[in-house]
C-alpha positions in Angstrom: -20.4 1.4 -4.4 -20.1 4.1 -2.0 -18.3 7.3 -4.3 -15.3 8.2 -2.6 -13.8 11.6 -2.0 -10.7 13.0 -3.7 -7.8 13.3 -1.7 -5.1 13.8 -4.0 -4.3 17.5 -4.1 -1.5 17.2 -6.7 1.2 17.2 -4.1 1.7 13.6 -3.5 1.5 10.7 -6.0 2.1 6.8 -5.1 0.0 4.1 -3.8 -0.8 5.3 -0.6 -2.8 8.2 -1.8 -4.9 5.8 -4.1 -5.8 3.6 -0.8 -6.8 6.5 1.1 -9.0 8.0 -1.6 -11.1 5.0 -0.6 -10.3 4.8 3.4 -10.9 8.3 4.5 -14.6 8.3 2.8 -15.4 4.9 4.6 -13.7 6.3 8.0 -16.1 9.2 7.8 -19.0 6.9 6.6 -18.2 5.1 10.0 -18.2 7.7 12.3 -14.3 7.2 13.1 -12.3 10.0 14.7 -9.1 8.0 15.0 -7.0 6.0 12.4 -5.0 3.4 13.9 -1.9 2.3 11.6 1.4 0.5 11.5 4.7 0.1 9.8 8.3 0.9 10.0 10.2 3.9 11.0 10.5 4.9 7.2 6.9 4.2 6.4 5.4 6.6 3.9 2.0 5.1 4.3 2.1 6.3 8.0 3.3 9.8 6.9 0.3 10.0 4.3 -2.4 8.7 6.5 -1.6 11.3 9.2 -1.1 14.1 6.7 -4.2 13.4 4.8 -6.2 12.1 7.6 -5.5 15.4 9.2 -6.7 17.6 6.2 -10.0 15.3 6.7 -10.7 15.9 10.0 -9.1 12.5 11.1 -6.7 11.8 14.2 -3.6 9.2 13.4 -1.7 6.8 15.7 1.3 5.3 14.5 2.8 2.1 15.6 5.8 1.9 14.3 8.8 -0.8 14.1 12.8 -0.3 14.1 14.1 -0.7 10.9 17.9 -0.7 9.2 18.4 3.3 9.1 19.8 5.1 6.1 19.4 8.9 5.2 16.2 7.8 3.4 14.7 6.7 6.5 16.3 9.2 8.7 14.5 11.9 6.4 11.4 10.2 6.7 11.3 9.6 10.7 11.8 13.4 10.7 8.7 14.1 8.5 6.6 11.7 10.6 8.0 13.6 13.8 6.4 16.7 11.9 3.6 15.4 11.3 -0.1 15.4 13.1 0.7 11.9 14.0 0.8 10.6 17.4 4.0 8.1 17.2 4.5 5.0 19.5 7.9 3.3 18.3 8.9 -0.6 19.2 12.0 -2.7 18.8 10.4 -5.5 17.1 6.8 -6.5 15.6 6.1 -8.6 18.6 6.0 -6.0 21.2 4.0 -3.8 18.9 1.8 -6.5 18.6 1.4 -6.8 22.1 1.2 -3.1 22.8 -1.6 -2.8 20.1 -4.9 -3.1 22.6 -3.5 -0.9 24.8 -2.8 1.8 22.3 -6.4 1.3 21.1 -8.3 1.7 24.4 -6.2 4.6 24.8 -6.7 6.1 21.6 -10.4 5.8 22.0 -10.1 7.7 25.1 -8.0 10.3 24.0 -10.6 11.1 21.3 -13.7 11.4 23.9 -13.1 15.0 24.6 -15.6 17.3 26.2 -18.6 17.4 24.0 -17.4 14.2 21.8 -19.9 11.9 23.1 -18.6 8.2 24.1 -15.2 7.4 23.1 -14.9 5.5 20.1 -12.2 2.7 19.0 -10.2 3.6 16.2 -10.3 2.0 13.0 -7.3 -0.3 12.6 -5.6 -0.2 9.1 -3.2 -2.7 8.4 0.4 -1.9 7.2 0.3 -0.1 3.9 -3.5 0.5 4.2 -3.9 -3.3 2.7 -7.4 -4.3 3.8 -10.6 -4.7 1.5 -11.0 -1.0 1.7 -7.6 0.3 0.6 -7.2 -2.6 -1.8 -10.0 -1.1 -4.5 -7.4 1.8 -5.0 -5.7 -0.5 -7.1 -9.0 -2.7 -8.4 -9.5 1.0 -10.2 -6.1 1.3 -11.1 -6.1 -1.9 -12.8 -9.4 -0.3 -14.6 -7.7 2.7 -15.6 -4.9 0.6 -17.3 -7.6 -1.5 -19.1 -9.2 1.8 -20.4 -5.9 3.2 -21.7 -5.6 -0.4 -23.7 -8.8 0.0 -25.2 -8.2 4.0 -26.3 -4.9 2.6 -27.8 -2.8 4.7 -25.2 -0.7 1.9 -24.4 -0.2 -1.9 -25.5 -2.0 -4.8 -23.3 0.6 -5.5 -20.8 1.3 -9.3 -20.4 3.0 -8.4 -16.9 2.6 -5.7 -14.5 5.5 -5.6 -12.2 4.9 -3.9 -8.6 7.0 -4.4 -5.4 4.9 -6.2 -2.9 5.2 -4.6 0.8 1.6 -5.5 2.2 -0.2 -7.0 -0.4 -2.8 -4.4 -1.6 -1.2 -3.0 -4.6 -0.5 -6.4 -6.3 -4.1 -8.2 -5.0 -5.9 -5.4 -6.4 -4.4 -5.2 -9.6 -5.0 -8.8 -9.8 -8.5 -8.7 -9.3 -9.3 -5.3 -11.4 -7.5 -6.9 -14.3 -9.9 -10.0 -14.0 -13.0 -7.9 -13.8 -11.6 -5.9 -16.9 -11.4 -9.3 -18.8 -7.4 -8.4 -19.4 -5.2 -11.6 -19.4 -2.4 -9.3 -17.7 -0.5 -11.2 -15.3 0.7 -9.5 -11.9 4.4 -10.2 -10.8 4.8 -8.9 -7.2 8.4 -8.7 -5.9 8.1 -9.1 -2.3 10.2 -6.5 -0.1 8.6 -7.6 3.4 9.5 -10.4 5.5 6.9 -9.8 8.2 4.2 -11.0 7.0 2.9 -13.6 4.7 2.5 -12.3 1.4 2.9 -15.3 -0.7 0.5 -15.8 -3.9 -2.1 -17.5 -1.7 -2.3 -14.6 0.7 -2.7 -12.1 -1.8 -5.7 -14.1 -3.7 -7.0 -14.2 -0.4 -7.1 -10.4 0.1 -7.9 -10.2 -3.6 -11.1 -12.1 -3.0 -11.8 -10.6 0.5 -12.0 -7.1 -1.7 -14.3 -9.1 -4.3 -16.5 -9.9 -1.3 -16.9 -6.4 -0.5 -17.6 -5.1 -4.4 -20.6 -7.9 -4.2 -21.7 -6.4 -0.9 -21.8 -3.1 -2.3 -23.8 -4.2 -5.3 -21.1 -5.1 -7.6 -21.8 -8.4 -10.2 -19.5 -10.6 -12.3 -16.6 -10.1 -9.7 -14.4 -13.4 -10.2 -12.6 -15.2 -7.7 -8.6 -15.5 -7.8 -6.6 -18.2 -6.8 -3.2 -18.6 -6.0 -2.0 -19.7 -9.6 -3.9 -16.3 -10.9 -0.7 -14.4 -9.7 3.1 -14.7 -8.8 5.0 -13.4 -6.1 8.5 -13.8 -5.3 11.2 -12.4 -2.6 14.3 -13.1 -4.8 15.1 -9.3 -4.6 14.3 -8.9 -0.8 17.6 -8.7 0.9 18.2 -9.6 4.6 15.0 -8.1 5.8 12.4 -5.3 5.7 13.8 -2.0 4.5 17.3 -3.4 3.8 18.7 -1.8 0.5 20.6 -4.4 -1.7 23.2 -3.6 -4.4 20.8 -4.2 -7.0 18.2 -2.2 -5.5 20.6 1.2 -5.0 21.9 0.4 -8.6 18.3 0.6 -10.2 17.7 4.1 -7.8 20.7 5.3 -9.3 20.0 4.2 -13.1 16.4 5.7 -12.9 17.5 8.9 -11.5 19.8 9.5 -14.6 16.6 8.9 -16.4 14.8 11.7 -14.2 12.9 9.2 -12.2 12.5 9.1 -8.4 12.8 6.0 -6.8 13.6 4.5 -3.4 15.8 1.1 -2.5 13.7 -0.6 -0.4 10.4 -1.0 -2.5 10.3 0.3 -6.4 14.4 -0.1 -6.4 13.8 -4.0 -5.9 10.7 -4.3 -8.2 12.8 -2.6 -11.2 15.6 -5.3 -10.1 13.4 -8.0 -10.8 12.7 -6.5 -14.3 16.1 -5.9 -15.1 17.1 -9.5 -14.0 14.1 -11.2 -15.6 14.2 -9.4 -18.7 12.6 -11.2 -21.5 11.9 -14.2 -19.6 8.6 -12.5 -18.4 5.5 -12.2 -20.8 5.5 -9.0 -22.3 5.0 -6.5 -22.9 6.3 -5.5 -19.1 4.4 -2.7 -17.3 6.6 -1.9 -14.2 4.7 0.6 -12.2 6.7 3.5 -10.1 4.5 3.3 -7.1 6.9 5.5 -5.0 5.3 8.9 -4.4 7.2 11.3 -1.8 5.5 14.5 -1.1 
């Protein structure tokens, strides 16, 4: 595999940075100047992409869709506008999809200044950085957990619970556990209703990531099927970005224990753990994927 660069500087955590550790070096390998990605107006992924991309000489263009607004989203949107990203905002995902070809072409021309050579199309990154390259960040996470199990630092998890907003975290973990030979099952609490995130979709992303590993020389990479992981939307609420009473309660309870969560992703995943309890094969490991800067 191409050795990735380090982008974690200690000031930001979470699953977005783990994906960017693989995406940014791949962008440089491809000669990319601009990253084009999408999300809601409260996107942590878009902010991480803009800030870390700029630190590595990459421009970021964001196509953002409106979502339910609360104080957290207002604060995040202010951070986005203060970031180096060029922002295009849309009322609906349908309008954004229609605008993407124009925005991609415009971004390629904007990046072709004097002495920069011919225009280059941006690298389109799906929401959350959940393409096969970004998903490698959570294959690596599963291998780190497996190493901790082997070292006796934690018991072998029966279930790992994560929120599913774009699929890369759950798909990467499932593939990584399979590579490591752990029977650990990934349970995804779906928090996004704007794209297919059922078990079939997650298995397909895991297998596309496995194909990438094989292309780069890896061997003995298993293929997954939908029954190899679980994906449920019971804790979604009305729509993406909509806090639920259960997720808000989890954020409050976590704060009392010294953990910083948010109500759209991690609060909903923890609500799934609280509701399902001992019905999940244990030990249960819940991953706090929230990482504000």
